[in-house]
N, C-alpha and C positions, 0 to 999 in steps of 0.2 A: 337500518338506520344508524345504529351504534357503530357498525362496522365502517360506514362511510365517514362518520365523525372521527373515528380513530385514524383512518387512512389520511384524511385532511390534516389532522394534527401532526402525523408523521411527515407528511409532505412539507408542511410549513417549517418544521424543525430541520429537516434535511436542506431545505432551501436556505435557511439561516446558516447552517454549517458550511454549505458551499460558498455562500457569500462571504463569510468570515475568512475562509481559506484563501479566496481569490483576491482579497484586499491586500494592497502592497504594505510592507512594513512601515513606511514613512507615514501612511495614513493613520496607522495605529498609534504611532509616536505623537503625531500632531493632534490626535483626538485625546491623548493622555489616557489611553486604555490598554489593558494588558491582553495581548493577542492570545497567549497560551491559556489564560484563564477562561476567556470566552469560548475558544474552540473546544477545549477539553470539557467545559461545562455543557456546551451544546451537544457534544458527542455522548457525554454521560446522560444527557436528557433523552437520547434516543432509546436508552434502556428503560428509563422510567418516564413514561409519557407525560404525566402531569407536570413534572419538573421541567421537561424538555419544552413544552408549549409555553410555560411561564418564562423560561430563559429566552426563548425565541421572541416573545413579546417584549421583554426587557431589552433585548439586543436591538430590536427594530425601533423602540421608542427612546432608548438612552444612548446607544452607541452610534447607530447610523446617522442620526442628525449631526453629530460632531465630526463625522468624516466627510470630507469633500474631495472629489477626484481632481478638482482644478488646482488644489494646492500641492505643494511638494517641491522637489528640487528644480530650480530654474536653470541648471547647468546645461541641459540638452534642449532647451526651448529656443526657438528661433527669435531673435530680437527684430523688432520692426525697424 
């Protein structure tokens, strides 16, 4: 049972790292968050699981709501 909990925690942290890496840089700027801080913290959290799961929860609760995919540069969008 403990092994399953540890694996789930690792998977959540890995999912947060992948999500943070895939976000475009303009989304980080618009959310007023530091990309390097969050990615390095989440990767560090993979080494120390309690820190990693706490950072993944903080990322999901504090950073993700500030990021929206619909915002960003309007330079390449088609005008109606």
